[in-house]
C-alpha positions, -999 to 999 in steps of 0.1 A, spaced: -816 193 134 -845 217 130 -871 202 107 -890 235 105 -862 250 84 -877 258 49 -842 259 33 -823 228 44 -786 228 37 -775 211 5 -759 177 10 -722 178 15 -703 175 -18 -680 145 -18 -643 154 -18 -634 138 -51 -599 151 -51 -590 134 -18 -607 102 -30 -585 102 -61 -554 110 -41 -561 81 -16 -567 57 -45 -534 68 -61 -516 64 -28 -530 29 -23 -522 19 -58 -486 32 -54 -482 12 -21 -495 -19 -38 -475 -15 -71 -445 7 -69 -437 20 -33 -403 4 -29 -371 9 -48 -346 -19 -49 -310 -8 -50 -294 -15 -84 -327 -22 -102 -345 2 -125 -380 -9 -114 -401 -2 -83 -419 -29 -64 -451 -28 -43 -468 -49 -16 -487 -67 -44 -454 -82 -57 -441 -90 -22 -473 -107 -9 -477 -124 -43 -446 -144 -33 -469 -164 -9 -484 -190 -32 -521 -188 -38 -532 -166 -9 -508 -136 -17 -524 -129 -51 -559 -133 -37 -552 -107 -10 -539 -84 -37 -571 -90 -56 -592 -78 -27 -573 -45 -26 -575 -41 -63 -613 -47 -61 -615 -19 -36 -599 4 -60 -624 -6 -87 -652 -1 -62 -640 35 -55 -640 41 -92 -676 29 -95 -686 52 -66 -670 82 -85 -691 74 -116 -664 58 -138 -683 45 -168 -690 8 -171 -668 3 -201 -638 17 -181 -648 -3 -151 -646 -34 -174 -611 -24 -184 -602 -20 -147 -617 -55 -140 -596 -69 -169 -565 -53 -155 -569 -70 -121 -581 -103 -137 -549 -105 -157 -528 -96 -127 -545 -122 -106 -545 -150 -132 -509 -147 -143 -498 -138 -107 -510 -173 -96 -483 -189 -118 -452 -194 -96 -421 -173 -105 -436 -162 -139 -464 -144 -121 -441 -127 -97 -420 -114 -126 -451 -103 -144 -464 -84 -113 -433 -62 -115 -442 -48 -149 -480 -50 -151 -490 -28 -122 -528 -32 -125 -535 -9 -95 -515 20 -110 -533 15 -143 -566 15 -126 -558 46 -105 -548 64 -137 -582 55 -152 -599 70 -121 -576 101 -122 -584 106 -159 -622 103 -152 -619 129 -125 -598 153 -146 -621 150 -177 -655 150 -160 -658 157 -123 -632 185 -119 -646 203 -150 -681 200 -135 -670 212 -101 -651 242 -115 -679 252 -139 -690 288 -130 -726 281 -135 -727 250 -114 -724 242 -77 -709 208 -84 -735 181 -88 -760 202 -68 -780 232 -79 -779 263 -58 -807 263 -33 -815 300 -32 
């Protein structure tokens, strides 16, 4: 790197679209990746590992926390992060109840809900800003 350069390159713009897509793929894997023949609902790894008493739901909580963290990194407002936290809290708390929690997991799908919050934030805020003709994303033009 040449430190004598009077015009250093702008920092690389984060690839928000791929971040949103990876969050959606992880949420889908956790909540609705697998179709059971004869049933109208999809299941994910969260439901499957949730069958292991205690530890299964806690593992799922860690993955869900990662999704919330990615939302925070993308600038999702605190009130929406609180909703995301509520979604995973309900999923974890009720998921810890044997049988009832497993049935609840099939319908609640907290990770998909949270991925949708992140997608909506991206569509309403970040994508609009990145596509604005007078802006270079979050960075001003350095010329």
